N, C-alpha and C positions, 0 to 999 in steps of 0.2 A: 382751912386751906385745901381739901380737898375739893371743895365745892369750886374755888377761883381756880383751881386748876380745870376742871372740868368745863366753866364758862370760857378760858382763855381757848381749850382746845376746840370747845365749838366756833369762836372768835377765826380760828385760824383756817377751817374748814370751811366756814361761811364765805373768808376773802379769797378761797381760791389762789394761793400765793401761787406764781411761776418764776422761773429764774430768768428765763429769757421773753422778751416782747419783740413782735415783730411789729414792724415800722415801714411799712409801704404806702403808705399815703400820699400819690400823684405818681408811684412809679408803676410802669408799667411790664419792664419787664424781671423775670423773677430769677434769672440768672444772673448773679451780682460776685466779679473777679476784681473788684479792686475797691477800697475805701482808702479815702485820706482827707485832710485837714487843713484850713491856711491859720486856725486859730481863731476865722471869724466866721466860716461857713466851713461845713462839711460836705463832703464829695462822693458819689457813688459812679461806679463805671459797671453798665448792663450790658451784657453779651446781646447785642439785636437792637438796644435803644439807645444806646451812648451814655454820658454823662448827666445825671441829676445832683440838684445840689439843694442844700438844706440849711436855711438860716436858725433851726430850733432844734438841733441836736437829730434830727432825723424825724420828728414828728410828722412834717411835711415835707416833700421836693417837688422841684419843678425843672424839667428839661432845659439842659444849657448847652444845646449841640450848633449853635452856628458856624460853619468853616469846616466840621467834621465829615471826612470824607465817607468813612466807614463808620458804623454805629455798633459793629461787632466788637467790643473792646474787652480788651485781657489784663490790661496794665492800668495803673493812675496813679500817679504821686505829685506832689507838692514839694518843690526844691527851689528854697530861697524866694517864695512868695509868686513863683512860677506854677504852672500845673502841666504836666507830661503826661497823655494820654496814648495808649497803643494798641493797635487793632491787629488780628491775624490776617494781614493782607497785603499786598504792595501799598506803599505808601502810608505806611502803617501810623508815624509818629504826627500827633497834633500838639499844639502848644497855646496856653492862652494865659496871658499876664492882667487879663483884667475878670477874675474872678468867674471864667466859665464863660463870659457874655460872648468872646469871640474866641475863634481857633485858627491857628495858622497852620498848614501841612508844613513839615520839616521832613519828608522822606522814607526812607528804609521799609524795611516790611516784618513782619511775623515779630513783632516784639511782644515780650512778655513780661518785661521788667525794668525797672529805672533805678539809680542811686546817686547820689554824690558821694565824691571823694577825694578829698584832697584840691578843691576848688573845683574839679573837671565832675561833669556828667556823664553817665554811663548808661547805656542801653541792652538790653539781652537780645539778640534775635534766635530765635527758637531752633534756626539751622544752622547758622553759620557762628554764633558765639556772640563778643562783645563789642560794641562800639562805643567811641568814645567823643566826647565834645568839650572845647574848651572854649568855645563860646557862646554857652546858653543855649544851644542844640541848634543854632544857625548853620553847621555843618558837622559831619560825622567820617571818623577814619577808622576802620577796623584795626582791634588791637589783640589779635588771637594765636600768636606765636605760643605753640604748644598745646594748645585745646585742640581737642578731638571728641567725636561722639556724638554729636545734636543733642537735642532733646533739649536746650538751655532754657533754663527758667527760673530762678532764684539766684541772687547778686545780694553780698552785703558788704559791709567793710566794718572792720571790728579790728581796732590795735592796731591801724597803721597797714593793715593785709586788707586786700580785696579776694573775696570767696564767691566762687561762681559753682553752680550745681547742673547737672544734666544726668545723659542717659549712662554715660560714662562715669560717674561720680562726682568729685569733687575736684575743682582746680584752684591756686592761690595763685596771688600774684604778690612782689612786695613791693615794685617798681611801675605803680600806676596803671599796670594793663599791658605794659612792653612785653614782657613772658609772663607765661604761666608752666607752670609745674602740677602733675597729677598729684594728687595728694588721698591717697586713698586705702591705707593700711589699716586691715583691718572692716574695712566699710565693705561688708559681705553683698548687701542689697544695693546694688551700685546707681539706679537711678534716683535721683535726687530731685525730689521737688520744691523742699523749702529748706531754708537755713536762717539761722538765729545766734546770737551772743547774749549771754549771760555770765557774769560772776566771772569772765575772762574766758568760757569755753566756750566752742562752737558745738551748736546741734544742727543735725541734719534730718530733716523728713525724708522718707523714701517710700518706693513704689512696695506694698508687700511688706515691709521690714521696718516699721515703725519709725523710733529716733533712736539716733546715734549723738552720742557724747566724744566730743575730743576735748582733751584738757593742753594738748600741747599744741597748739595753733594748728592742728588739723596734719600732725604728721602721723598721726596714731588714732583710731576710733574706734569705741566698744556700744554693744548696743544697752540702750537705755530706756525698755520699754514696759519696767514692774508695772503693773495695773491694767498697761495698755494693750499689749502684745504686738502681732505683726501686721499692724492697720499701714494704710495708705494714707500718708501725711501731707496734704495739701498747703497746710499753712501751718508756719510758727512763728510766735508774738511775743516780745519780752514787754511787760507791764510792770513798772517796780521790782521787785525782787521774784516776780510769778512768771512762769514761762507757759503760755499757751498753745494748745496744738489744735488744727482744725482738719477731721478726719473725711474719708471719701464715703463712711457708710453707719459712724458712730460719734457723728458729732463732734462736741468741744471738750477734750481733756486740760486739766490744769496741774502744774508741778508746782509744788511749792518747795522742795528740796533740792533745788537743781536740775532737775528732770533725773533723781533718782527713782521716785515714785509720780505714778498718776491716778489722778481721779477723773470720772465724766461727769460734766453739770449739765444736762439737757431739756429740762423740764421748759416746757413752753418755746424750745426749738421748732421751726417750721419744717426744716430740713435736717435730714444727719449727714448730709453732704455737703461739707462747709469747706470754702474756695479761697477765703480771706478773712484776717482778721486783724481790727483796729481798736487802738483807743484813745478817748481824750481825758478830759480831765474829771470825768464825770463817770462814761462807758466805757464799755468794753461790746463790739460789734463783730458782728460775723455774717459776711458775704455766702451764700447759701446758692448752691445750685436746685434751683425748684422752688425755694421759700423766699427770695429776695432777701431783705435783709432783718437780722435781731439785734436786740441791744440788752443789756444787762449792766446793772449799776457795778460800778469798780468797788463800792463799799462792801458788797457782798462778795466781792472775789477775793479781797485783800483784806480783809478782817481776822480768815480763821489760819492759825498758825500752829503745824504739829510741834509738839514738846517733845515726845517720843512715841517710837512704834513699837514699845511695849503694850501686850495686852492686859489692860486692869482687870479684875476678879468681877467688877460690878460696873455698872452705869452709875456715873455720880454728877453733881452738877454742884461747884463750889459759889460762894457766897462773893460778888463782883468786891475788887477792890481798885481803889480806895472808895471807900463809901461809907459818908456821904463824896460827891466827884464834882468835878468842873475841869473840862468838857469831857475828859477822857477817861474809862475806867477799863477792868479787863476781867473776863470772867474765864474760868477754868473748867473744863469738863471730860470725861473719861468715859469713853465709848467702848463697852464690852466685844462688841461683833460690829460687824461691818453691815453697813444698810442706810437705808436713807434716814437723816436728822434734818430737823428743822428747831430753830432757835430765835426766839419773834420777842420784840419788844411791844410792851403795850403802855398806854399813859393809866392814869387813874379811873379814866371814863371808861376803859376798855376799847379805846381807840388802837388800831394799829402804829406802832411810831416809827420801828425799823425792823429789816429781815436780814440777821446776823448771819443764818447760816439756813441753808434749804437746798439740799443736795448728798450727795452719797459720801459718807465718811469712811474710812477705815478704820478698823479699831486700834485704838491708841489714843493717848491724851494730846489735849489742845488746847489754846488757849485763844480767846477771841477779844479783839480790842472793839470796843463801843466808844463811839465818838458822836456827843448828844452839842456840838457846837449849835447845830439849828434847831434846836429845841428848849422849851420854858424850861424854868425850873418847875421843880414838883416830884411828886413820887410815881415812879415808873416799877411795872413786874415784867421779867423775863423768863419765857416758859420755854422749856427742853422736850422735845419727843425723841426719843430715840428707840426703833423699835416698841417693846410692850412700855417701855419706861418713861417717865412722866414725872416730871420736877418742874415748881416756879420757886422765883424767890425776887423779894423786894427791892429795889435801889432806890437813893436820894439824890437829885440833881440839885444843886444849889448853884447859882449862878450871883 
């Protein structure tokens, strides 16, 4: 068994595992502020080069800018099959109904975000607030009663309520934007750059204040920064039951417990300044300021589940259960001290079959689900390395 551990450790070192992979082939702009998809294509908004489209989840990109009057884009969203792009200039909004092949200008200026809510489309103007369209963007009316402060950027729809963030914190509307009320009790870091909803709670990413959480629809807020600190959070994104945060200096953080604690996952990330996060069925994507776009398999992000924050006395790796299995099995591990942890699966020939963990974990007890639906029947080995601890175990996939 000791010789097997040495062999598997050598294979891990040789394979140069990275969490994130840069996917910039065909992209000239390395400042990416928007990522979206219509289910068929992936789109990215570059500050200075406009819109790019990918047919293969980011492996290659082509520019699709015909009709866009300003290529310095700050916003990109797909809404009901239509693409909306916004730039930081007059005549800001462009719309495409044919996958980006052609764009039509729709006016407005300094647009930072779009969202759909109750069959209306909303656009966020950095200076003046929120605009609403009832006809797919053909015309817009300002809906700013009660909004103040400028610096508006994020907007979300959650549980029938609209939330918008800006230099004066968070405002919310229960009547489709006709009226807004300030919703900042406890939100000390007032400048809000990002918003997200998870499990009914609302999260706000702030300037130099990290993340705040509200459990009562924004009426009250509390700091939710354990493991992150007072960073600037440009992006918040929900994927499944996991919350991801893109920061201005420390890359991407993930929370597996509804924002209570955070851990960063940045190996391979080409810039630590992350301005946009997005996911499809297979990957989570990070748009960066200076490093273009990176992606990471969702299977890596979503497989690790903290069971307890209790600090175990020793490191340990449990036998998977069930074993034999088809196609999903669970692996338990105990991490004695915080640090970088890797858990990798190999087949009987020593070929890497899956990466289950490849990041910094806090001390605690974890469960990892391994889904082998795409692998053939056979004998597999899973190898854990955490600090100076190493262990490997055998499992059998039977289909």
